[in-house]
N, C-alpha and C positions, 0 to 999 in steps of 0.2 A: 290598825286600826286609823290611825295617825294620817296615813294618806287619801282616805274617805272621809274623816268627816273633818268639815272647816272652822275657822274660827271669824266670828265678825269684824268688822274694822268700820271704826267711827261711831256714829249711833243708830247704824245698821240693825234690827233684831236680829237677824241669819246672816250667813255668810250670802252674799250674791254673785252671781257666774252668770256667765255670757254664750248660747249658744247661737253660732251663725249658720246661715242657709246658705251665705255669698250668693246675694240675690243681685241678678239683670236687672236694671233698667234701660226699659224704653231710651233707644239712644246711643246706649253704650253700651263694651263690652263686655264679655268674659275677663279678660284679659286683668281690663277697669277693676272689676268683683273682686276678681283672686290678690287685686292687688291691698283693695279696700280690707277684705279677709286681714290680709299682713298686720295694714296701719291701725285696724280695729285690735286686733291680737297685741299687739304692742301696749293700745293704750290702756285697756284694762288691765294689763299687767303690771304699769307704770302709776294706774289710780287703783288699785287693791281690788281687786276684782278677783275670783279664787278659783276660775278655772272657765277655760274656751275649749268649748267642748264643736263637734263642727257634725253638722244630719248626712245623712246618706238618702238621695232623692236623684229620681232617674227620670230621663226623657224629660222636662219640664225647661222650658227655654230659659224660664228665668231663674231659676236655679244654676249656679255653677259647683255643686258640692254634691257630685258624683261617687269622689273616691276622696275620702276625706283621708285614708291611709295617707296617701299623697299628699295631700295637704297641710294636714298634721307635722309630715315629716318638714316640709318647708317652713311653716311655721316657726316650728322647735329649733330652725336656724339663728330665727329673728325676736326669737324670748330670750329668757334665763329663767324665770321661776315660777313663773304661772303654769297651774296643772295643765293636760293639755288632750284631748279627750274626744270619744265619739261617741255623737247625742242621737242616735246610735248607726253603729253597723246592723245592720238587717240580717240577721246571724242562717236564714233559708237562701240568699242571695248566694254564699257561699261556703266552698267547703270550710270546718275547721280548719284543720292542717293551715291553709292558705293567708286565712287569721291571727291563724298562731304567730307563724313568720313576721308580718304584717308587721302586730304589734310587738311581737320581742325585738323588730328591728326598731320603730320606734322609741321601745326600750331603752336599745342600746345609743341612740341618738341624743335620747332622754330621762336618763336616770333619775326616779323618782316620781317623775313628773306627770303618764302617760295615765292616763282612763278607760277603757274597755265599754264602752258602752254599747247594751246591746238589744235590738226588738226582731220579733217577729213577721209584723208587716213584713209586706214587699217595697214598702216607700214607693210604690208607682201602679202603673195600670197592671191589667192584665197581661195582655200582650208581651208586655216591656219584660216582665215578671219570667214571663216563660220564655223569652228570650237570654236574658241572666241563668234560669236554672234549665236552659236548656231545656226544658219537660213541659208538658200541658198540665202536669196534675199538684197542681199548684198548692193547693190543700194539707201536703204530702207534708210539705217546708214547714209551714207552718204546724201543724198534728206532731213533727218532730223533733217541737221547738226543745223537749227535755234533751232529750236522750244528743241531740245535736250540741248542745251545751255540757254535758256529761263529757262530749269527745273532745271537745274545742278546751274546757277544765282540765284533761289530761295529759292533752296535750299543750300547753302552757307549762301544768307544772312535771313536765317528761316523768310523767310515775305510770303510764297502762302498765296492768301485771303481766307477770312471766308467761306464756302463754298464747298471748293476746296477739290475734293479728297483727295490729299497732308497735307491739311494745319494741323492736326494731327502728321502727319510724324517728324522728327527731323533731322538732323546731325550731330553724334553729335562725338566726341563733335566742339564745333558752338556757335553759341551766343546765344540761347535756355538755356545757362547752366549763362548765367552773358554777361555785352558788353563787345566786346573781337574783333582785327583785323580780317582779314578775307583773305586768298591769293588774291592779284592783280589778273584778269584773262588774258593772252598777247591771241591773234588767231595765229595760225603758217600759212604759206599757201606756195608755191609755183605756184600760177597762180592770176587770179583778184577776185575768189568769194570768199574769205577768207582777200582777201583786203578791197574789197567792203565792207564788211561787218561787217572790225572790227572801220574800217572811219565813214559807220551809226548806231554805237555803242555806237562809239564814246573811246574806246580800244585802247591799241597800243599794235600793227602791228610785228610779225617776219616771214622775207620772208627768204625761200631757197636760196640764190644765191647760195648755191656752186654745186646744184646738177638741179638749173632751170636758166642760168644766163642769159640767153638771154629774159628771162619773168622780170627780176626784176628792171629795172629804169621804163617799164611797170605797174607792180603791184603798188611801191612807187607813183609813178603819179598820179594812181587811187587812194590810198587811203587817198594820202593828199589833193587831189582835192574834193572829196567826205567825206570829215569828218567833223564832229558835236561833238560841243564841249559838257561832260558831264562833270556826279559830279567826275569822275573817272579819268578824264583826259580836258586840257580845249588844247588842240593842238594837231597835230598828233606826234605819236614818233614809231620811225621805228627800227629796228634792222634789221640785215643782217646775215646769217651762209656764213663762207667765211672759205674755205679750204686752211691754210696754212700750211707750214714744214720750220721748218729754221732748217739748218747744221752752224760748223762749215768750213763741206767743200761746192762745190758749186756740185760735182762730188756726193757724199752725199747724199745731199740734193733729188738728181734727184734718188738712187739706191732706200731710201725709198719712195717717192712717188708713184714711179713704181708700188710697192708691195699695193697698193692702185687700182690705176690703175688696175692692175689684178682684184684684188676681185670685182673691180667690173663689168666687162667683162665677171665673171663667174658665178655672182647673174643674168647679163642681158641674159645668156642663160640658166639659170636655174640649173647652177650646184653652189651653194653659198659651203662657205668650209669659210677655216679659214684664217686668212690672210698669205701666205704667205711669206718668210725672204726674202733680198732682190737679195741672189742668184735665188732663186726659179725665183723673176721674171724675171732674165737680161737675164738668159738661157732660158725662154717661148718663144717660137717661132710664133707669133701673124702670126692671118690668116692679108690680103689688109683688111679685115672688119672691123676686132679684132683694126690693128695699125691705121686706121682711125678714130675709136671710143675715142682710147684711148689718140692720137695727140687732137682729142675736149675735151678732161675730163682736161687731165692736162695742156690746152691754162687756166682755170680755178682755178687750185691750185695755190695761190702765195709757191714758194719752192726758197729757194736758200741760200748762206750766210746771216744773220740776218740785213743787211742795203737791198737788194735788197730783202728783205720780208718787211723790213717797208715802203720802197719806194713801192711796190704794195696795200701793203695797205693803204698808203697816198691815193691813187691816186683813191682807190678805192672806200672810205671815198670823196673823194670831186667828183667823177661822177657820185654812186649816193645817194649821200647830206642823207649818212644815220644817224641814230642818235646816235648808236651803235655798234661795231663788235662784233659775237661771232664766235671765232676759235674754227675749227673741226681740227683735225692734226689726219691722218690714217699712220700710222709706223708700222711695222712691232716686237720689241721691247717696254720696255715699256723705257729705256734708251731714247731711240730714240726721243719718246714724250715728255717727261719729262724736257729734254732736250734741243727738240725748243722752247718751254710754257717759259723756263727761261731767251732763248737766246731774244726773244720776248721782253720780259722784261725789255731786256741788253737798246736793241736798243733804248725802248721808254726811260727809264730812269725809269723807275714804281717802285716806293719805295721796299723797303724790311722791314720785318718784323723785 
């Protein structure tokens, strides 16, 4: 349970963590984005953030995090203490044995620091999901999620019963090589399905508040009301993903978050691309429908000066009762993103390594 529950630092009401999509800005490259991810993980560790997670997305030019396990292996080599994990791996896209092997390898690289966050969405469009899964029966993966999860857990624990077809198969590295810890499993979601499943299994739950804010409180209530204690967790533990960006100047914060809003407009209308520059976003002529979407989207992005962001995060923690806040900040350049996390850490008086 110590591997799951975080400890708040400074004056933060709950532990603060980082969710990274390795975003690629217009005029930059994936190489630069991934170098920024290393810098961000190191900065997060130095400033007392609890976890650094990487999200799985595919076929999105502005997102370089298609392979969380590969990124996390590199990050593990450049950090010492911060917990590392997936936020998340989309289980229907992969064979459970492959995930068990990948995260067993990560655990061997960084013992006691790895989280395995799992989702059931494809993390992309239908055609790309079909290419990933080598099938066009896409609903099958989501419907079979509980069974896939059970199979993955068996591989992680190396405990298929005698007579099972997989009883002689071992996920290596893993327990077959001797006593070892294994990454704690988290369930991720943006609706009630994963909330109920996590509660039934007694697992920690991560909710995507940053793109499903209207469902946050109902999902967390369902998780807490349905929770059954397990060997993993004796009481509910829920974190929420929060989109937040701090800047020294309120107008600059607004300029930066508008780049993420325009990216979402393009994604939702089938035109995914690189993260636009602030000037490009400011000059874009939004249609009335797009403007309505942007206003709604930005209403759930905590942004402004450090004090304003702290107040917004404090309010969100209080309203939702979340046990942990995982902050993701979309901006065009590395400097704006790194500066944002630094300012948030300062606002809460988080320690400096």
